[in-house]
Residue frames as a rotation matrix with the C-alpha (Angstrom) as fourth column:
UNK 1
0.585 0.811 0.000 0.00
0.811 -0.585 0.000 0.00
0.000 0.000 -1.000 0.00
UNK 2
-0.448 -0.681 0.580 1.03
0.640 -0.697 -0.324 3.59
0.625 0.226 0.747 -0.41
UNK 3
0.277 0.430 -0.859 0.68
0.854 -0.520 0.016 6.38
-0.440 -0.738 -0.511 2.13
UNK 4
-0.176 -0.281 0.943 0.47
0.672 -0.735 -0.094 9.90
0.720 0.617 0.318 0.70
UNK 5
-0.237 -0.048 -0.970 1.19
0.924 -0.319 -0.210 12.59
-0.299 -0.947 0.120 3.27
UNK 6
0.176 0.368 0.913 -0.65
0.533 -0.815 0.226 15.93
0.827 0.447 -0.340 3.19
UNK 7
-0.780 -0.591 -0.206 0.61
0.508 -0.406 -0.760 18.70
0.365 -0.697 0.617 5.43
UNK 8
0.358 0.856 -0.373 -1.48
0.924 -0.268 0.271 20.60
0.132 -0.442 -0.887 7.92
UNK 9
0.467 -0.135 0.874 -1.15
0.002 -0.988 -0.154 24.11
0.884 0.074 -0.461 9.31
UNK 10
0.270 -0.485 -0.832 1.66
0.927 0.364 0.089 23.85
0.260 -0.795 0.548 11.86
UNK 11
0.993 0.060 -0.101 2.22
0.092 -0.933 0.347 27.00
-0.073 -0.354 -0.932 13.94
UNK 12
0.562 -0.821 0.104 5.61
-0.283 -0.308 -0.908 28.57
0.778 0.481 -0.405 13.25
UNK 13
0.026 -0.589 0.808 6.83
-0.978 -0.183 -0.102 28.12
0.208 -0.787 -0.580 16.81
UNK 14
0.370 0.173 0.913 6.07
-0.523 0.851 0.051 24.35
-0.768 -0.496 0.405 16.64
UNK 15
0.798 0.009 -0.603 7.54
-0.583 0.265 -0.768 23.54
0.153 0.964 0.217 13.22
UNK 16
-0.226 -0.963 -0.147 10.96
-0.838 0.269 -0.474 22.36
0.496 0.016 -0.868 14.39
UNK 17
-0.545 0.091 0.834 9.39
-0.621 0.624 -0.474 20.01
-0.563 -0.776 -0.284 16.94
UNK 18
0.559 0.826 0.072 6.85
-0.504 0.408 -0.761 18.79
-0.658 0.389 0.645 14.37
UNK 19
0.496 -0.464 -0.734 9.56
-0.745 0.206 -0.634 18.02
0.445 0.862 -0.244 11.82
UNK 20
-0.614 -0.732 0.295 11.51
-0.772 0.479 -0.417 16.07
0.164 -0.484 -0.860 14.46
UNK 21
-0.218 0.633 0.743 8.35
-0.511 0.575 -0.639 14.12
-0.832 -0.519 0.198 15.38
UNK 22
0.727 0.504 -0.467 7.60
-0.639 0.249 -0.728 13.35
-0.250 0.827 0.503 11.72
UNK 23
0.052 -0.792 -0.609 11.08
-0.774 0.354 -0.525 11.93
0.631 0.498 -0.595 11.08
UNK 24
-0.724 -0.273 0.634 10.92
-0.655 0.560 -0.507 9.88
-0.217 -0.782 -0.584 14.29
UNK 25
0.226 0.903 0.364 7.51
-0.555 0.427 -0.714 8.52
-0.801 -0.041 0.598 13.26
UNK 26
0.708 -0.009 -0.706 8.82
-0.679 0.265 -0.684 7.58
0.194 0.964 0.182 9.81
UNK 27
-0.364 -0.921 -0.142 11.91
-0.789 0.386 -0.479 5.96
0.496 -0.063 -0.866 11.30
UNK 28
-0.484 0.292 0.825 9.69
-0.593 0.584 -0.554 3.87
-0.644 -0.757 -0.110 13.59
UNK 29
0.642 0.740 -0.199 7.61
-0.615 0.343 -0.710 2.78
-0.457 0.579 0.675 10.60
UNK 30
0.359 -0.623 -0.695 10.81
-0.684 0.332 -0.650 1.56
0.635 0.709 -0.306 8.94
UNK 31
-0.624 -0.653 0.429 12.19
-0.759 0.377 -0.531 -0.01
0.185 -0.657 -0.731 12.13
UNK 32
-0.081 0.706 0.704 8.93
-0.614 0.521 -0.593 -1.96
-0.785 -0.481 0.391 12.53
UNK 33
-0.768 -0.344 0.541 9.59
0.157 0.717 0.679 -3.49
-0.621 0.606 -0.496 9.10
UNK 34
0.208 0.959 0.191 6.56
0.566 0.041 -0.823 -1.86
-0.798 0.279 -0.535 7.49
UNK 35
0.670 0.045 -0.741 8.11
-0.398 -0.821 -0.410 0.82
-0.626 0.569 -0.533 5.30
UNK 36
0.512 -0.444 0.735 9.63
0.738 0.666 -0.111 -0.39
-0.440 0.599 0.669 2.02
UNK 37
-0.415 -0.602 0.682 10.37
0.847 -0.529 0.049 2.99
0.332 0.598 0.729 0.42
UNK 38
0.285 0.431 -0.856 10.05
0.711 -0.694 -0.113 6.66
-0.642 -0.577 -0.504 1.33
UNK 39
-0.337 -0.354 0.872 9.95
0.798 -0.600 0.065 9.93
0.500 0.718 0.484 -0.58
UNK 40
0.283 0.375 -0.883 9.92
0.742 -0.669 -0.046 13.36
-0.607 -0.642 -0.468 1.03
UNK 41
-0.709 -0.539 0.455 9.82
0.705 -0.531 0.470 16.55
-0.012 0.654 0.757 -0.96
UNK 42
-0.233 0.646 -0.727 7.85
0.082 -0.732 -0.676 19.54
-0.969 -0.217 0.118 -2.09
UNK 43
0.441 0.568 0.695 5.75
0.713 0.248 -0.656 20.14
-0.545 0.785 -0.295 -5.18
UNK 44
-0.676 -0.699 -0.233 7.12
0.336 -0.574 0.746 21.91
-0.655 0.427 0.623 -8.22
UNK 45
-0.780 0.334 -0.528 4.64
-0.622 -0.495 0.606 21.85
-0.059 0.802 0.595 -11.07
UNK 46
-0.175 0.785 0.594 1.15
0.098 0.614 -0.783 20.62
-0.980 -0.078 -0.184 -11.92
UNK 47
-0.943 -0.152 -0.295 0.46
-0.279 -0.117 0.953 19.67
-0.180 0.981 0.068 -15.54
UNK 48
-0.039 0.962 0.270 -3.05
0.129 0.273 -0.953 19.71
-0.991 -0.002 -0.134 -17.01
UNK 49
0.076 0.133 0.988 -4.42
0.972 0.213 -0.103 19.94
-0.224 0.968 -0.113 -20.54
UNK 50
0.957 0.266 0.112 -4.13
0.281 -0.949 -0.142 23.71
0.069 0.167 -0.983 -20.05
UNK 51
0.330 -0.915 0.232 -0.39
-0.141 -0.290 -0.947 23.52
0.934 0.279 -0.224 -19.48
UNK 52
-0.143 -0.531 -0.835 1.98
0.818 0.412 -0.402 23.65
0.557 -0.740 0.376 -16.53
UNK 53
0.502 0.283 0.817 1.33
-0.234 -0.866 0.443 25.74
0.833 -0.413 -0.369 -13.44
UNK 54
-0.574 -0.716 0.397 3.13
-0.572 0.004 -0.820 26.08
0.585 -0.698 -0.412 -10.11
UNK 55
-0.380 0.367 -0.849 2.18
0.515 0.846 0.135 23.34
0.768 -0.386 -0.511 -7.65
UNK 56
-0.399 0.309 0.863 -0.28
-0.635 -0.772 -0.017 24.55
0.661 -0.555 0.505 -5.03
UNK 57
0.481 0.613 -0.627 -1.09
-0.038 0.729 0.683 21.32
0.876 -0.304 0.374 -3.21
UNK 58
0.460 -0.232 0.857 -0.13
-0.876 -0.279 0.394 20.12
0.147 -0.932 -0.331 0.24
UNK 59
0.972 -0.175 -0.156 1.51
0.180 0.983 0.019 16.76
0.150 -0.047 0.988 -0.48
UNK 60
0.500 -0.850 0.165 4.98
-0.862 -0.506 0.008 16.54
0.076 -0.146 -0.986 1.01
UNK 61
-0.595 -0.792 0.136 5.80
-0.793 0.606 0.058 12.87
-0.128 -0.073 -0.989 0.86
UNK 62
0.572 0.711 -0.409 4.84
-0.743 0.660 0.108 9.25
0.347 0.242 0.906 0.41
UNK 63
-0.459 -0.649 0.607 5.73
-0.778 0.624 0.078 5.83
-0.429 -0.436 -0.791 1.76
UNK 64
0.091 0.402 -0.911 5.29
-0.578 0.766 0.280 2.36
0.811 0.502 0.302 0.32
UNK 65
-0.308 -0.145 0.940 4.36
-0.929 0.260 -0.264 0.04
-0.207 -0.954 -0.215 3.16
UNK 66
-0.553 0.096 -0.828 3.96
-0.247 0.930 0.272 -3.71
0.796 0.355 -0.490 3.53
UNK 67
-0.619 0.468 0.630 0.87
-0.700 0.034 -0.713 -4.53
-0.355 -0.883 0.306 5.60
UNK 68
-0.926 0.275 0.258 -1.61
0.316 0.939 0.133 -7.39
-0.206 0.205 -0.957 5.57
UNK 69
-0.066 0.982 0.174 -4.76
0.991 0.045 0.123 -5.26
0.113 0.181 -0.977 5.56
UNK 70
-0.057 0.197 0.979 -6.27
0.197 -0.959 0.205 -1.81
0.979 0.205 0.016 5.48
UNK 71
0.892 0.452 -0.017 -7.09
0.076 -0.113 0.991 -2.21
0.446 -0.885 -0.136 9.16
UNK 72
0.427 -0.820 -0.381 -3.44
0.879 0.278 0.387 -2.88
-0.211 -0.500 0.840 10.01
UNK 73
-0.410 -0.568 0.714 -2.39
0.740 -0.664 -0.103 0.21
0.533 0.487 0.693 8.06
UNK 74
0.257 0.605 0.753 -5.01
0.009 -0.781 0.624 2.41
0.966 -0.153 -0.206 9.71
UNK 75
0.912 0.042 -0.408 -4.06
0.392 0.205 0.897 1.16
0.122 -0.978 0.171 13.16
UNK 76
0.106 -0.985 -0.139 -0.39
0.982 0.082 0.169 1.92
-0.155 -0.155 0.976 12.51
UNK 77
-0.560 -0.401 0.725 -0.86
0.635 -0.770 0.066 5.41
0.532 0.497 0.686 11.06
UNK 78
0.474 0.879 0.045 -3.44
0.639 -0.378 0.669 6.77
0.606 -0.289 -0.742 13.52
UNK 79
0.640 -0.284 -0.714 -0.70
0.576 -0.438 0.690 8.44
-0.509 -0.853 -0.117 15.59
UNK 80
-0.010 -0.630 0.777 0.88
0.928 -0.296 -0.228 10.37
0.373 0.718 0.587 12.71
UNK 81
-0.461 -0.270 -0.845 2.08
0.756 -0.618 -0.215 13.67
-0.464 -0.738 0.490 14.24
UNK 82
-0.995 0.017 0.099 0.68
0.045 -0.806 0.590 15.90
0.090 0.592 0.801 11.47
UNK 83
-0.330 0.941 -0.069 -2.95
0.729 0.300 0.616 14.88
0.600 0.153 -0.785 12.19
UNK 84
-0.008 0.322 -0.947 -3.18
0.920 -0.370 -0.133 17.29
-0.393 -0.872 -0.293 15.13
UNK 85
-0.564 -0.269 -0.781 -2.51
0.034 -0.952 0.303 20.17
-0.825 0.144 0.547 12.72
UNK 86
0.379 0.829 -0.413 -5.09
-0.486 -0.201 -0.850 19.19
-0.788 0.523 0.326 10.12
UNK 87
-0.552 -0.627 -0.550 -2.78
-0.820 0.289 0.493 17.01
-0.151 0.723 -0.674 8.04
UNK 88
0.589 0.738 0.331 -4.08
-0.629 0.675 -0.386 13.87
-0.508 0.019 0.861 6.43
UNK 89
-0.666 -0.719 0.197 -2.84
-0.457 0.603 0.654 10.60
-0.589 0.346 -0.730 4.95
UNK 90
0.420 0.685 -0.596 -4.32
-0.908 0.319 -0.273 8.97
0.003 0.655 0.755 1.84
UNK 91
-0.282 -0.405 0.870 -4.08
-0.362 0.885 0.294 5.18
-0.888 -0.232 -0.396 1.93
UNK 92
0.246 0.271 -0.931 -3.77
-0.966 -0.008 -0.257 3.80
-0.077 0.962 0.260 -1.61
UNK 93
0.345 -0.059 0.937 -4.06
-0.161 0.979 0.121 0.10
-0.925 -0.193 0.328 -2.43
UNK 94
-0.642 -0.628 -0.440 -2.01
-0.580 0.024 0.814 -1.34
-0.501 0.778 -0.379 -5.26
UNK 95
0.328 0.762 -0.558 -3.74
-0.943 0.227 -0.243 -2.98
-0.059 0.606 0.793 -8.20
C-alpha cells in the first residue's frame, strides 16, 4: 500500500518540533519493518491539458508500506504527528 502525506497548518513556533516528530515517526515505521520505500519533498509543477502551473497542493511525501490489511495500516498510522494540525494521509491500495 502507499501512504500519501498531506501537510497541515503547523504553527511557526512548533515547526521544528513537528519536523523532528515526523522523522521519528517515519523511522519507527521503517524499524517496525513496514516501510519499504520513502519519498519526502515539495511540489514543483502541476500539468493539465491547459499547461503547466506552479504546484499549489499540500503533499509533502509518500511511503510504500507492507501490511496485511487496510485495518493494520489504519491502526499503525493513527498516531501520525501531522494529524493534530489538520494534516491527512491517503491510503492507496495497489492494483
